[in-house]
ChimeraX commands (.cxc) that place a marker at each C-alpha (Angstrom):
marker #1 position -21.90,1.08,14.99 radius 0.5
marker #1 position -18.23,0.12,15.35 radius 0.5
marker #1 position -16.47,-1.19,12.31 radius 0.5
marker #1 position -15.29,-4.82,12.00 radius 0.5
marker #1 position -12.38,-5.41,14.39 radius 0.5
marker #1 position -10.65,-7.43,11.92 radius 0.5
marker #1 position -10.97,-5.89,8.45 radius 0.5
marker #1 position -12.21,-2.42,9.36 radius 0.5
marker #1 position -15.43,-2.52,7.17 radius 0.5
marker #1 position -18.56,-0.95,8.37 radius 0.5
marker #1 position -20.94,-3.29,10.15 radius 0.5
marker #1 position -23.95,-1.50,9.02 radius 0.5
marker #1 position -26.40,-2.54,7.61 radius 0.5
marker #1 position -24.98,-6.07,7.45 radius 0.5
marker #1 position -22.03,-7.55,9.21 radius 0.5
marker #1 position -19.08,-9.30,7.49 radius 0.5
marker #1 position -20.53,-12.71,8.77 radius 0.5
marker #1 position -23.92,-12.03,7.14 radius 0.5
marker #1 position -22.37,-10.97,3.81 radius 0.5
marker #1 position -20.18,-14.05,3.88 radius 0.5
marker #1 position -23.03,-16.30,4.38 radius 0.5
marker #1 position -24.83,-14.64,1.37 radius 0.5
marker #1 position -21.71,-14.99,-0.81 radius 0.5
marker #1 position -21.27,-18.73,0.16 radius 0.5
marker #1 position -24.84,-19.38,-0.82 radius 0.5
marker #1 position -24.22,-17.81,-4.23 radius 0.5
marker #1 position -20.77,-19.69,-4.52 radius 0.5
marker #1 position -22.50,-23.05,-3.78 radius 0.5
marker #1 position -24.98,-22.54,-6.56 radius 0.5
marker #1 position -21.92,-23.19,-8.68 radius 0.5
marker #1 position -23.06,-20.56,-11.26 radius 0.5
marker #1 position -20.75,-17.97,-12.87 radius 0.5
marker #1 position -19.57,-15.57,-11.75 radius 0.5
marker #1 position -19.68,-16.58,-8.06 radius 0.5
marker #1 position -19.08,-20.34,-8.16 radius 0.5
marker #1 position -15.71,-20.27,-10.01 radius 0.5
marker #1 position -14.37,-17.69,-7.61 radius 0.5
marker #1 position -15.36,-19.48,-4.50 radius 0.5
marker #1 position -11.85,-20.33,-3.46 radius 0.5
marker #1 position -10.57,-16.83,-4.13 radius 0.5
marker #1 position -13.49,-15.31,-2.11 radius 0.5
marker #1 position -13.02,-17.59,0.78 radius 0.5
marker #1 position -9.24,-16.90,0.91 radius 0.5
marker #1 position -9.82,-13.02,0.86 radius 0.5
marker #1 position -12.38,-13.47,3.63 radius 0.5
marker #1 position -10.14,-15.62,5.89 radius 0.5
marker #1 position -7.07,-13.39,5.43 radius 0.5
marker #1 position -9.12,-10.41,6.33 radius 0.5
marker #1 position -10.55,-12.15,9.33 radius 0.5
marker #1 position -7.53,-13.93,10.61 radius 0.5
marker #1 position -9.18,-15.27,13.74 radius 0.5
marker #1 position -10.85,-17.90,11.43 radius 0.5
marker #1 position -7.73,-19.04,9.73 radius 0.5
marker #1 position -7.30,-22.80,9.62 radius 0.5
marker #1 position -4.52,-24.73,11.24 radius 0.5
marker #1 position -2.07,-23.92,8.34 radius 0.5
marker #1 position -2.26,-20.16,9.43 radius 0.5
marker #1 position -3.45,-19.05,6.04 radius 0.5
marker #1 position -0.67,-20.76,3.93 radius 0.5
marker #1 position -3.10,-22.19,1.43 radius 0.5
marker #1 position -5.26,-19.11,1.21 radius 0.5
marker #1 position -2.16,-17.04,0.69 radius 0.5
marker #1 position -0.93,-19.40,-2.01 radius 0.5
marker #1 position -4.38,-19.39,-3.78 radius 0.5
marker #1 position -4.41,-15.58,-3.84 radius 0.5
marker #1 position -0.83,-15.39,-5.11 radius 0.5
marker #1 position -1.79,-17.86,-7.87 radius 0.5
marker #1 position -5.00,-15.95,-8.74 radius 0.5
marker #1 position -3.19,-12.59,-8.99 radius 0.5
marker #1 position -0.38,-14.21,-11.04 radius 0.5
marker #1 position -2.40,-16.31,-13.46 radius 0.5
marker #1 position -6.12,-16.00,-12.84 radius 0.5
marker #1 position -8.44,-18.99,-12.46 radius 0.5
marker #1 position -6.31,-21.14,-14.69 radius 0.5
marker #1 position -3.47,-20.83,-12.19 radius 0.5
marker #1 position -5.70,-21.37,-9.20 radius 0.5
marker #1 position -7.20,-24.54,-10.86 radius 0.5
marker #1 position -3.67,-25.86,-11.42 radius 0.5
marker #1 position -2.76,-25.08,-7.78 radius 0.5
marker #1 position -5.99,-26.85,-6.54 radius 0.5
marker #1 position -5.40,-29.81,-8.78 radius 0.5
marker #1 position -1.80,-30.32,-7.32 radius 0.5
marker #1 position -3.14,-29.95,-3.90 radius 0.5
marker #1 position -5.80,-32.67,-4.40 radius 0.5
marker #1 position -3.27,-34.97,-6.02 radius 0.5
marker #1 position -0.86,-34.40,-3.10 radius 0.5
marker #1 position -3.66,-35.09,-0.57 radius 0.5
marker #1 position -4.51,-38.39,-2.23 radius 0.5
marker #1 position -4.22,-41.49,-0.04 radius 0.5
marker #1 position -1.76,-42.85,-2.68 radius 0.5
marker #1 position 0.69,-40.19,-2.11 radius 0.5
marker #1 position 3.11,-40.20,0.80 radius 0.5
marker #1 position 4.43,-37.07,2.57 radius 0.5
marker #1 position 1.52,-34.70,2.92 radius 0.5
marker #1 position 0.23,-31.73,1.04 radius 0.5
marker #1 position 1.53,-30.37,-2.28 radius 0.5
marker #1 position 4.73,-28.31,-1.75 radius 0.5
marker #1 position 3.17,-25.20,-3.41 radius 0.5
marker #1 position 0.54,-24.94,-0.54 radius 0.5
marker #1 position 2.97,-25.95,2.27 radius 0.5
marker #1 position 5.71,-23.54,1.30 radius 0.5
marker #1 position 3.48,-20.49,0.88 radius 0.5
marker #1 position 3.67,-19.08,4.33 radius 0.5
marker #1 position 2.25,-15.57,4.88 radius 0.5
marker #1 position 4.70,-12.80,5.16 radius 0.5
marker #1 position 5.86,-12.29,8.89 radius 0.5
marker #1 position 4.06,-9.51,10.67 radius 0.5
marker #1 position 3.91,-8.66,14.34 radius 0.5
marker #1 position 0.13,-8.30,13.98 radius 0.5
marker #1 position -2.29,-9.06,11.17 radius 0.5
marker #1 position -3.46,-5.96,9.19 radius 0.5
marker #1 position -6.73,-4.35,10.48 radius 0.5
marker #1 position -7.64,-2.37,7.59 radius 0.5
marker #1 position -8.02,-3.15,3.95 radius 0.5
marker #1 position -8.75,-0.84,0.98 radius 0.5
marker #1 position -11.35,-3.39,-0.39 radius 0.5
marker #1 position -13.41,-5.66,1.95 radius 0.5
marker #1 position -16.31,-8.01,1.47 radius 0.5
marker #1 position -18.52,-4.86,1.92 radius 0.5
marker #1 position -17.29,-3.31,-1.41 radius 0.5
marker #1 position -17.58,-6.67,-3.20 radius 0.5
marker #1 position -21.18,-7.07,-1.91 radius 0.5
marker #1 position -22.11,-3.53,-3.44 radius 0.5
marker #1 position -25.67,-3.45,-2.07 radius 0.5
marker #1 position -25.52,-6.69,-0.14 radius 0.5
marker #1 position -26.54,-8.85,-3.16 radius 0.5
marker #1 position -23.07,-9.39,-4.85 radius 0.5
marker #1 position -24.42,-8.31,-8.26 radius 0.5
marker #1 position -22.97,-10.30,-11.16 radius 0.5
marker #1 position -22.03,-7.29,-13.13 radius 0.5
marker #1 position -18.28,-6.61,-12.44 radius 0.5
marker #1 position -18.14,-9.28,-9.70 radius 0.5
marker #1 position -14.89,-10.72,-11.09 radius 0.5
marker #1 position -13.30,-7.30,-11.16 radius 0.5
marker #1 position -14.46,-6.62,-7.55 radius 0.5
marker #1 position -12.99,-9.89,-6.32 radius 0.5
marker #1 position -9.70,-9.24,-8.12 radius 0.5
marker #1 position -9.59,-5.88,-6.35 radius 0.5
marker #1 position -10.39,-7.59,-3.05 radius 0.5
marker #1 position -7.60,-10.19,-3.57 radius 0.5
marker #1 position -5.10,-7.43,-4.60 radius 0.5
marker #1 position -6.02,-5.30,-1.48 radius 0.5
marker #1 position -5.69,-8.41,0.69 radius 0.5
marker #1 position -2.35,-9.39,-0.54 radius 0.5
marker #1 position -1.08,-5.68,-0.48 radius 0.5
marker #1 position -2.07,-5.32,3.20 radius 0.5
marker #1 position -0.30,-8.53,4.21 radius 0.5
marker #1 position 2.79,-7.78,2.10 radius 0.5
marker link #1:1,2 radius 0.2
marker link #1:2,3 radius 0.2
marker link #1:3,4 radius 0.2
marker link #1:4,5 radius 0.2
marker link #1:5,6 radius 0.2
marker link #1:6,7 radius 0.2
marker link #1:7,8 radius 0.2
marker link #1:8,9 radius 0.2
marker link #1:9,10 radius 0.2
marker link #1:10,11 radius 0.2
marker link #1:11,12 radius 0.2
marker link #1:12,13 radius 0.2
marker link #1:13,14 radius 0.2
marker link #1:14,15 radius 0.2
marker link #1:15,16 radius 0.2
marker link #1:16,17 radius 0.2
marker link #1:17,18 radius 0.2
marker link #1:18,19 radius 0.2
marker link #1:19,20 radius 0.2
marker link #1:20,21 radius 0.2
marker link #1:21,22 radius 0.2
marker link #1:22,23 radius 0.2
marker link #1:23,24 radius 0.2
marker link #1:24,25 radius 0.2
marker link #1:25,26 radius 0.2
marker link #1:26,27 radius 0.2
marker link #1:27,28 radius 0.2
marker link #1:28,29 radius 0.2
marker link #1:29,30 radius 0.2
marker link #1:30,31 radius 0.2
marker link #1:31,32 radius 0.2
marker link #1:32,33 radius 0.2
marker link #1:33,34 radius 0.2
marker link #1:34,35 radius 0.2
marker link #1:35,36 radius 0.2
marker link #1:36,37 radius 0.2
marker link #1:37,38 radius 0.2
marker link #1:38,39 radius 0.2
marker link #1:39,40 radius 0.2
marker link #1:40,41 radius 0.2
marker link #1:41,42 radius 0.2
marker link #1:42,43 radius 0.2
marker link #1:43,44 radius 0.2
marker link #1:44,45 radius 0.2
marker link #1:45,46 radius 0.2
marker link #1:46,47 radius 0.2
marker link #1:47,48 radius 0.2
marker link #1:48,49 radius 0.2
marker link #1:49,50 radius 0.2
marker link #1:50,51 radius 0.2
marker link #1:51,52 radius 0.2
marker link #1:52,53 radius 0.2
marker link #1:53,54 radius 0.2
marker link #1:54,55 radius 0.2
marker link #1:55,56 radius 0.2
marker link #1:56,57 radius 0.2
marker link #1:57,58 radius 0.2
marker link #1:58,59 radius 0.2
marker link #1:59,60 radius 0.2
marker link #1:60,61 radius 0.2
marker link #1:61,62 radius 0.2
marker link #1:62,63 radius 0.2
marker link #1:63,64 radius 0.2
marker link #1:64,65 radius 0.2
marker link #1:65,66 radius 0.2
marker link #1:66,67 radius 0.2
marker link #1:67,68 radius 0.2
marker link #1:68,69 radius 0.2
marker link #1:69,70 radius 0.2
marker link #1:70,71 radius 0.2
marker link #1:71,72 radius 0.2
marker link #1:72,73 radius 0.2
marker link #1:73,74 radius 0.2
marker link #1:74,75 radius 0.2
marker link #1:75,76 radius 0.2
marker link #1:76,77 radius 0.2
marker link #1:77,78 radius 0.2
marker link #1:78,79 radius 0.2
marker link #1:79,80 radius 0.2
marker link #1:80,81 radius 0.2
marker link #1:81,82 radius 0.2
marker link #1:82,83 radius 0.2
marker link #1:83,84 radius 0.2
marker link #1:84,85 radius 0.2
marker link #1:85,86 radius 0.2
marker link #1:86,87 radius 0.2
marker link #1:87,88 radius 0.2
marker link #1:88,89 radius 0.2
marker link #1:89,90 radius 0.2
marker link #1:90,91 radius 0.2
marker link #1:91,92 radius 0.2
marker link #1:92,93 radius 0.2
marker link #1:93,94 radius 0.2
marker link #1:94,95 radius 0.2
marker link #1:95,96 radius 0.2
marker link #1:96,97 radius 0.2
marker link #1:97,98 radius 0.2
marker link #1:98,99 radius 0.2
marker link #1:99,100 radius 0.2
marker link #1:100,101 radius 0.2
marker link #1:101,102 radius 0.2
marker link #1:102,103 radius 0.2
marker link #1:103,104 radius 0.2
marker link #1:104,105 radius 0.2
marker link #1:105,106 radius 0.2
marker link #1:106,107 radius 0.2
marker link #1:107,108 radius 0.2
marker link #1:108,109 radius 0.2
marker link #1:109,110 radius 0.2
marker link #1:110,111 radius 0.2
marker link #1:111,112 radius 0.2
marker link #1:112,113 radius 0.2
marker link #1:113,114 radius 0.2
marker link #1:114,115 radius 0.2
marker link #1:115,116 radius 0.2
marker link #1:116,117 radius 0.2
marker link #1:117,118 radius 0.2
marker link #1:118,119 radius 0.2
marker link #1:119,120 radius 0.2
marker link #1:120,121 radius 0.2
marker link #1:121,122 radius 0.2
marker link #1:122,123 radius 0.2
marker link #1:123,124 radius 0.2
marker link #1:124,125 radius 0.2
marker link #1:125,126 radius 0.2
marker link #1:126,127 radius 0.2
marker link #1:127,128 radius 0.2
marker link #1:128,129 radius 0.2
marker link #1:129,130 radius 0.2
marker link #1:130,131 radius 0.2
marker link #1:131,132 radius 0.2
marker link #1:132,133 radius 0.2
marker link #1:133,134 radius 0.2
marker link #1:134,135 radius 0.2
marker link #1:135,136 radius 0.2
marker link #1:136,137 radius 0.2
marker link #1:137,138 radius 0.2
marker link #1:138,139 radius 0.2
marker link #1:139,140 radius 0.2
marker link #1:140,141 radius 0.2
marker link #1:141,142 radius 0.2
marker link #1:142,143 radius 0.2
marker link #1:143,144 radius 0.2
marker link #1:144,145 radius 0.2
marker link #1:145,146 radius 0.2
marker link #1:146,147 radius 0.2
marker link #1:147,148 radius 0.2
view
């Protein structure tokens, strides 16, 4: 079986999409360790599968990973809080500057290989809780490194 065309991970026994759906189900249960890392996990997945990037071309995902690697979940929560306040109907002028100004580094093409992918984070496909946070941190670092 061919590797994933976007991240280079093996597609056997489960595809990146299948693993991502499993991870989202765990995230949405809002239980630690998965729930608190939902935004980081989604950002990693999107930046490693750039055909799925939203209209901002990954700026918010990039900003979130930068915040996570600089200051952990506390920094992510501050960034998300600023973005929510900036998106309020009471605020004129659009999204919070931190998200708007955090463009991905320019590249002629997105990276197609990453040293850590969703497959490593999934371990056996079940995303075990033991060392999950460490695996997500490695995923985030590998994603930022490949794009930098």
